[in-house]
C-alpha positions in Angstrom: 2.3 120.6 -31.0 5.1 120.0 -28.7 8.5 121.7 -29.2 11.5 119.4 -29.6 15.1 120.3 -28.9 17.7 120.4 -31.8 21.4 121.0 -31.8 22.5 124.6 -31.4 24.8 124.4 -34.5 21.7 123.4 -36.6 19.9 126.7 -35.8 20.2 129.8 -37.9 18.1 132.7 -38.7 16.0 132.0 -41.8 16.7 133.1 -44.4 20.1 134.8 -44.6 20.7 137.3 -47.4 23.5 136.3 -49.7 26.1 139.0 -50.3 29.5 139.4 -51.8 32.0 141.0 -49.4 34.9 142.8 -51.0 38.3 144.1 -49.7 41.6 145.0 -51.3 44.2 142.4 -50.4 47.8 142.9 -51.6 46.7 145.6 -54.0 43.9 143.6 -55.7 40.2 143.4 -55.2 39.2 140.2 -53.5 35.6 138.9 -53.0 34.0 136.3 -50.9 30.4 135.0 -50.5 28.9 135.9 -47.1 25.4 135.4 -45.6 26.1 136.3 -42.0 25.4 140.0 -42.7 23.0 142.5 -41.1 22.2 146.1 -40.5 23.1 146.8 -36.9 22.4 150.5 -36.4 19.8 152.9 -37.8 21.6 156.3 -37.6 24.3 156.3 -38.5 23.8 153.4 -40.9 26.1 150.5 -39.8 26.4 147.0 -41.2 28.1 143.9 -39.8 29.5 140.8 -41.4 30.8 137.8 -39.5 33.7 136.1 -41.2 35.7 133.0 -40.4 39.5 133.2 -41.0 39.4 134.2 -44.7 41.8 135.9 -47.1 39.4 138.8 -47.4 39.9 139.6 -43.7 43.5 140.6 -44.4 42.3 143.4 -46.6 39.6 144.6 -44.1 42.2 144.6 -41.3 44.9 146.3 -43.4 42.7 149.0 -45.0 39.9 149.5 -42.5 37.3 149.2 -45.2 35.1 146.6 -47.0 32.2 146.4 -49.3 28.9 144.6 -49.1 27.5 143.9 -52.6 24.0 142.5 -53.0 23.9 140.1 -56.0 20.7 139.2 -57.9 19.7 135.7 -58.8 21.6 136.0 -62.2 24.8 136.2 -60.2 24.2 133.0 -58.1 26.9 131.0 -59.8 29.6 133.7 -59.4 28.5 134.3 -55.8 28.8 130.6 -55.0 32.1 130.5 -56.7 33.3 133.3 -54.4 32.5 131.1 -51.5 34.1 128.0 -52.9 37.6 129.3 -53.9 40.0 131.3 -51.7 41.6 134.5 -52.7 44.8 132.9 -51.4 44.8 130.6 -54.4 42.6 132.2 -57.0 42.6 135.8 -58.3 39.0 136.9 -58.1 39.7 140.5 -59.1 38.7 140.0 -62.7 35.5 138.0 -62.0 33.4 141.2 -61.9 33.4 144.8 -63.3 34.9 146.5 -60.2 34.6 150.2 -59.3 35.5 152.3 -56.3 33.8 155.1 -54.5 35.6 157.3 -51.9 37.0 154.3 -50.0 39.9 152.7 -51.9 39.9 149.6 -49.8 36.2 148.8 -50.6 35.9 147.3 -54.1 32.3 147.5 -55.4 30.7 145.2 -58.0 29.0 147.0 -60.9 26.8 144.0 -61.7 25.3 143.9 -58.2 22.0 145.8 -57.8 23.1 147.3 -54.5 26.7 148.1 -53.4 27.7 149.5 -50.0 31.1 150.8 -49.1 31.8 150.6 -45.4 34.6 152.1 -43.2 35.6 149.7 -40.5 34.4 150.9 -37.1 35.1 147.8 -35.0 36.4 144.3 -35.3 35.2 141.9 -32.6 37.1 138.6 -32.3 34.8 135.7 -31.5 36.0 132.1 -30.8 35.8 131.2 -34.5 34.9 134.3 -36.4 35.5 138.0 -36.6 32.5 140.3 -36.4 33.3 143.3 -38.6 31.2 146.4 -38.0 31.3 149.2 -40.5 29.9 152.6 -41.0 28.1 152.8 -44.4 29.9 155.6 -46.2 28.3 155.2 -49.7 25.5 153.1 -51.3 25.3 152.6 -55.1 22.4 151.3 -57.1 20.6 152.1 -60.4 17.3 153.8 -61.1 15.9 150.4 -62.4 16.2 148.9 -58.9 14.2 151.7 -57.2 10.5 152.4 -56.7 9.7 155.9 -55.4 13.4 156.5 -54.9 13.8 153.5 -52.5 15.4 150.1 -53.2 12.7 147.6 -54.4 13.3 144.0 -53.4 11.3 142.7 -56.4 13.5 144.6 -58.8 16.7 143.8 -56.9 15.8 140.0 -57.0 18.2 139.0 -54.2 18.6 135.4 -53.0 19.1 133.9 -49.6 20.9 131.0 -48.0 19.6 128.5 -45.5 21.8 126.4 -43.3 22.6 123.6 -42.4 21.1 122.4 -45.7 23.2 124.8 -47.7 20.5 125.9 -50.2 19.8 129.1 -52.0 16.3 130.6 -52.2 14.7 133.3 -54.3 12.8 135.9 -52.2 9.0 135.4 -52.5 5.9 137.5 -52.4 5.1 140.3 -50.0 2.9 138.9 -47.2 2.3 142.0 -45.1 3.2 145.6 -44.1 5.6 146.3 -41.2 4.5 148.6 -38.4 1.0 148.3 -39.8 -0.5 144.8 -39.8 -0.1 144.4 -36.1 -2.1 147.5 -35.3 -5.4 145.5 -35.3 -4.2 143.8 -32.1 -3.9 147.1 -30.2 -6.7 147.3 -27.7 
């Protein structure tokens, strides 16, 4: 089949994991939905989130900290709500059961299966967004989301976003084993 060209703004990585990014703004926990999130360094563990001009950015900039919370499918409505309403107009601090680790500027969500507190390492201003890169200081989960001491995607039950169709998707079945299934192609 022949490849066809599409518009650059219609191309995204598929799928994008949905998260809830948190920061303390004006003394209150604030949260926003974010899917432009990725691990960007192995050791030390570092994460990045790309955010447009949002209320949450004020807290990240002021406190040098943010959280990345991984919701499960049961939190889809609350996650979407965090992407629909702005913390400038709506107080989202009571939407979740909030707790803090050692970073007071990184509010964590108890209902989320995985919560990461990040210390801001670098903020890169892009033409429309800011790329926030943070050192992962602490990660919180519960025993029920682990298998053999490691996070288990089946137990976490995260969901993903696709754009530009703006749809959420549940993660499906395992289809292979990384750093293993390709070995049969080695000569």
